[in-house]
N, C-alpha and C positions, 0 to 999 in steps of 0.2 A: 639267290639264296642266301639266306644269314647263315653263316659259320659259325660254331662257337666252341668253346671244349667243354667236354661232357663233366663239369668239375657240380660239388654240392660242401657249401660251408658246413662247418660245425659248430654246433651251439656253445661256444666259445669266448673268451676274449684273451688278449694277453696284455700285458704292460706296455707293448710298444705303439708309440705314438700313432700309427696305423696296421690293423689287423686284415688280411686278408685268408683265413683259414678255410680250407675245402677238402674236403672226399671225395673220390670217387665211386659212383655207386656201381655195386655187384649186380646190378640187375634192373629195368624199368618197369617192368611189371609186379602189377599184385600181391602182396604175400597176406597168407594167414594170420591173422594177428598183427600186436604193434609192438614196434621193440621198446625198449625201456629207452629212456631219456637220454641215456650215458651213451648211446651205440652211433650218434651221427647226426641224418640231414634230418628234415620235416617231414613226417610222415600226416598225411592227409589219406582221409579216409575216401575213397571209390566214388561213392556214394551217401553224399549226408542227408538225403530225405528218404532214406530206407535206414527201417530200424532192425533188418535180417542182414543189411551188408557187412560183412566181416574182413573185407577187402582194402588194403592200405598202402601208397604209393610214395616214392620220395620226391618232394618238392624242393627245386632247387632255389635256395637265397643268395645273397650276399652280406655282405657287413660291414660299412665304416663306422671306424670308431675316433678320426684321428682328429673330432673336433667337440666330442663330445664331453660336456661337464655333468658331475653329477646333479642329475634333477632336470636337466635340459630336455629338449621337447625330442621326440622320434618320430623322424620322417620314416614315411613306408611309399616308396617307390613300385606303383603297381605295372608289371608289365601285360601288354596286349597281344595283339596278332603279330608277336618276332621272338626273336630269340634274345633272353639277357644276356649280354655281356658284362664280364669283368671290367673294362676299361669304362664303364659308366660309372666307375667308381672312381676313377682316379682322372680322367678328363675337368676341366675346370667349368663344367654345366652349371647352369644356373642353381640350381636345385643346392650343389654340395657348396655354390659359395651363400645360401640363404644357412647353410647349416652350420659353417663356417661362423657365419656373424651372429649366428644364432646358439653356441653350442649345442649341435643337435645331436644326436645319433642316427645313423643313415641305413638304412635297409633296403633292399629291391627283391622283390618278391617274381618270381615268373609263372606264368598262367600255364594254366594245364593243359596237354594238351602241345604245346611250344615250347621250340629249344630241347632240353633234355630233361624235361618236365613233363615223363610221358607215364600215366596212370594205365594203361591196357599194353600189350602183347604188340598191337598192330592198333591201323588208323581205319579197321574197318566200318561199314555203317553202323554195325551192331555196337562197335565201341565207342563208336561216336556220340551214341544216345548219352554218355556221361560229360559232353562239351556244351557245356553251357552258361550264360555269364552269371545264371543263379546257383551253378554247382562253384564257379569262382570265386562269388562274392561269399559262401561259403568258406571257401578256402581261407579266402584274406581275414574273414572273423577267426576263423579258428586257429589261424597263424599269429594275430595279433593276439587272441587273448593266452594261448599257451604260450609263447616268447616272454611277452609278459610277465608272466608266472615265474619260467628258468631265469631269465636275466633279472628279476628284480624291479621291472618298469611299468609295474602296475599304478605309479601314483601319477607317472609320466603323461604329458598332453602328446597324443600321437596326432599327426596330421596326414594324411593320404597325398601324393602329389601319381600325377600319370599323364601322358599325352595320348591323344586319340582316346583307339576305344581303352586304354589302360586309365586315362584320364575321364570317360564315362564309370567306370567300375569306380573311380576314385571319391567320385561326386555322389555316387549310388551308398558307396560306403557308409561315409559321410550322414545323409539321406536317411536310410535305412537301417542305420547301427548309432545315433548321437554319442550313446552311451558309452562308447571307446571309440569313437574320433573326434577330437577334438574341433577338426577344420579340412578342410581338402583343396587344392587346388586344382582344378580338371581343364589341361589345357586340349586347345581343339578338340574338345570331346563332342560326340555329338549325342544329345541328351533323346532326342525323337528319333524311334525306327520310322524307316521309308521304305516300302519295297519299290515302286520307281522313283528312282533322285533324280530328276532329269534336271532337276536345279544345278546340280553339279557342273553340264558342260555352260551352262547359263552363266554363272560365273565364270569362269573360264574366258568367255567370251570377254566380260565387263573388266577380266583383268589385266588383259590383252592390251585392249584401247586404252588402260591407263598409261600403259606404255607407250604406244601411240593409234590414232583412229585407223590408220593404214593396217597396220600389224596385225588384226582382227582380222579384215579384206585378202590380206595374201593369205592369211592361213586357211582363209572359208575358199579362194579362190584356185588355191594349189589342189588340195586336197576333193573337192569336185572337179579337176583334172584328171586325175587317180580315179576317182570313181568312174568316169566314163572310160577309162582306158581298160578296165578292170571285165567292161562290157563287153571288148573286142578281144579275141582271143589271139588277133594278129601281134597284140602287144607283151602279150605273158612272158615272152623269152625275154624282155627291151624291161619288164618291170623285176623277173628274176634276175637280173647283173644290177641293173642300177640297185635296187633295196637288198643285193646280197642275197637272198635266200636260202634258206637251207635245203630245200627239197623245190624240184620244177614245179610252178602255180599250175593248181587243177581242182577246179569247184566244181567237184561233186552234189554238194548241197548248198542251201544257203547258211549252215552253221560255216562252213569253209570261208565262204565268201564275207562273213560280219566277223571272222576273226581275222581275219586279214586287216580290214579293215581298223577292227581294234587294236592292233600291234600300231598300226599307223598314228592313232590317236594319242594312245598313252605318252608317249616323250612328252607331246605339248600339255597334257594334264598334269605329268610328273612337274616339267619345270614349270607349270604355272602354281600350282600348291605347295613346291618344295620351296621357290621363288631364289634367297640369296642361298638359303642351306643345302646346297648340292655334294654334300658330305653326309654319311652318317654318323652315327657317334663312333664307329669303328678308324674315322676318316678317309674312308674311300668314298672317291665320288661316285653318286648314283644317277646323276640328274646334271643337265645344262640347264642354266639359271632361266628366269625368262626374259630377263634384259639379253643374255647372248641369244636365245632363239630369235627373238623380234631383232637384234642388229641382225642377224643371220639372215632373214627370210628380206632385211632390205639393202642386202650387200651384192650390188648388181655385178662385182667382180667376179663372181661365184656362178654364175649364169640365171638360167629364167627360173622362175619361182618353182620348177618342176627339182632344179636340179638344187636349190638351195635348202630345200624341203627334205631331200634325199643325204644332205651334209648332216640335218637336225639327229636324223633316223639312225646313221652311221656312228654320231655321236654314242649312243645306247646301247651299239654292239659294239663297239670299236675295242673288247679285251679279250682276255685269253678265255672267260667263262663262257662268252657268247658274242664266239667268230660270226656266228651269221642269224638273220632273221628266220624264226620260227613261227611258221603263218598258215601251217595245215593245224584244222581242227583237230585231225586222227592224232596228232603229236601231244596237243594239250589233254585230249582225251584219254592217253595213254598214260599222261602223267597223273593226273587226278583221281584215275580210278585206284592206283597203287598206291594200296593198303600197308605196305609194309615200310619201316620207320630207320629212317637214317641217324643211325647213334652218332657217327662223329658228325657228317654235317647235316643239321635238322631240317626241313623244309618244313613250310607253311602253309602252301596255297590252297592243298584239300582241307585242312581244317579252318581257313579262314571262309571259303567257300561254306562249308558246311554250317556255319555260323550267320553267314548271311540267306543260305536259304531256311534256317532256321528259327532265327530270330529278328532279324535286324534287315533284311534288302539290300538298301546302300547299292541299290546296282542305279550304276551311272549310262542311264540311256541318252539316245538320242530324240527321242520323242516331243521332244519342245525343238518348237522352229526359230526362239532365240538364241541360237549357236552353232559353230560352223561347220557340224558335221553331220555322217548320216550313215543308218546301215547297221543301228546298236539297239531295236527296239528291247522293247520288256519280254517279250517272248524267248529274246534268243539265251537270256538269262538263264531264263523257267526253265529252259529245253536243259540247261547244263544241270540245275540242279537235278533234273530227273535222269540225266545220262550220267553222274558220277554216281546219283548214291541211291536211286532205284527212282521206279515211277510213282511212290507216293507220293516223292516230291516234288509237288505241282502247284499250280496257281490258289489253290487252295489252301494249301498245307501253309506255304509262304503266308501268303495274306491274314493265315489264322494264325501265324506264329508272331508275326510283326505287332497285332492288333493285343496279345496278348503282351506284348514286352511295353507297349507305350502302355496298357494297362497296370503293370507291375511296378512300374519304374515312374509313372506319372509322365512321362513325357515331358514337354513343354513348360506344365501347371506343376513348379517345382515348388515344395515346400522346404521349410525347415530353416537353417541359419549356418553362419559362419564357411560357406564356400564359396570360391572363385572363378569366374567361369572367362580364364583370357581365350579370344580368340585373333585372326590376322583377317582385316579386309578383302585379301586376294586369295586367301585360303578358300574354296570352296564347301567344306567339310564345316566354313561359319552359318551358312542354312539350315544347318540341323541341331544348332548351339545357341546357346545364351547370349547374346550382343547387346542386352540393353539391361542395365540393374532390374532386378527383380523388389527389394528392401535394400536397407542399410547394411544389413548382415547377409546379402544372397548377391553381391555386385559384380557386373561385367566389365571386364579391362579388354576394350574392344582398340586392337592396334593399326590403325592407317598404316598400307602399304608391307604389313608382313606375311607371311606364309604361314604354313601349318606347322605349329610348336614354337613357332619362332623364338616365343619368349624361354623355353627349357635349353635352348642352345649354350653354350660359349661365347660370353660374347666377343665380338668382334670389334676391327676399326670402323666397314663398314656399315656398320647394324647406325640405323636414322636414329635422330635423337628421341622420335616418338617411341622406337621399342626399347630405348634404354631409360625412357621413362618409364614404361609400362613395366618391368620385372622391377624396377625403385618402389612402383607402388604398391604391386604384390609383396610385394618384400616388407613394407610398411603395414599394410594391412593384416597380414601374419603376424608381423609382431606386436601390433593391438592387442589384438584376440587372444595370443598368447600369453600375455601381459593380465586379462580378466580374469 
């Protein structure tokens, strides 16, 4: 899980070249009445859509004025399903290079209920009713309006940035509020909600095939072998030892079986989605690359396909934070029904899953025959919605939520102007994004061979020419729009 310090930036600037000003909050729960502007962190209304709500909470944000030139644009990076880190302001990531070239002020805003931006005392189902993309969008609008007034930035052009769900919010901010935001860049942004996202694993298959036709076939073959072993209890002890399971392998229900298979599928999904971006923004390795995965599956010196696959699984658990593979659904259930807030080391799983159950779906099932895996039907994910949040969270509520989301934001029927949609061809999320130009002012930047949010990462020597060109294309479009 992501880890971060619980700091909030003050609404102040220093005369130094770069200012990172923050204060530790005195509480993470709503307080009656809103403090004056001089008291520090940015205070948001708990419920933007209730006239009777008088509760406010402190939202975390960061400011970087290292490159700002008076009158320059303001870049607002929007957080999604993650904790926001201060390091995002110091690592030479793409959006910071854009800011340097354009003399922009740069801000990062953390999403409510993620990281240290906790509006309530717990993560109970009752509290999570205040967690939605619409509340988050209202947070963004309020933040932009108030900060612009307090910092004298009302006449500057504001541009929203975001990766993945944060990218979706960046896009929707511009579409819904073109008077406040001059442009948006939504990297790998899914803009169509979908309950049964079976296409995800179809892209995993196609992406593996871009490395070699045999890579997909090897993964499929060894996965089927493990599935057969799971049907025979005499193999349980071997599987426990080989995959370094945290607990003895016991299948009391279909959910146990499905969860174990999900754990075996996940490293492959992550390797494809991230491709060469195996480190997170903190510089920590979180996956292996797709090339490494395929090379491992082809390496006969490691033994049979079965033992090569074990090597891949071990690559995801070989650290102090996860010394063994948790493959018991009861463990996941215990973790996800826990509604406490860990302020020092915030978790994101329960919140993320709640939004999937209520707004987006995005459930990556094995319901398609055109992919290498089995065992994860839509029912597996819907059951978790009920298990984690209560019986009212079911198929009907999921479908209602997804339909409502697409109706409110428009889904693939994007309108407006000055929004850039970067996506990578290897990234399974591009299926729910925009990959072809809608109009001159709604361009897509589709990057062959790139993974999830690849255009946003720091440029590396191993980056392809197409990726480097895509970053420059995005910059040139932004520069042109900001001059208009």
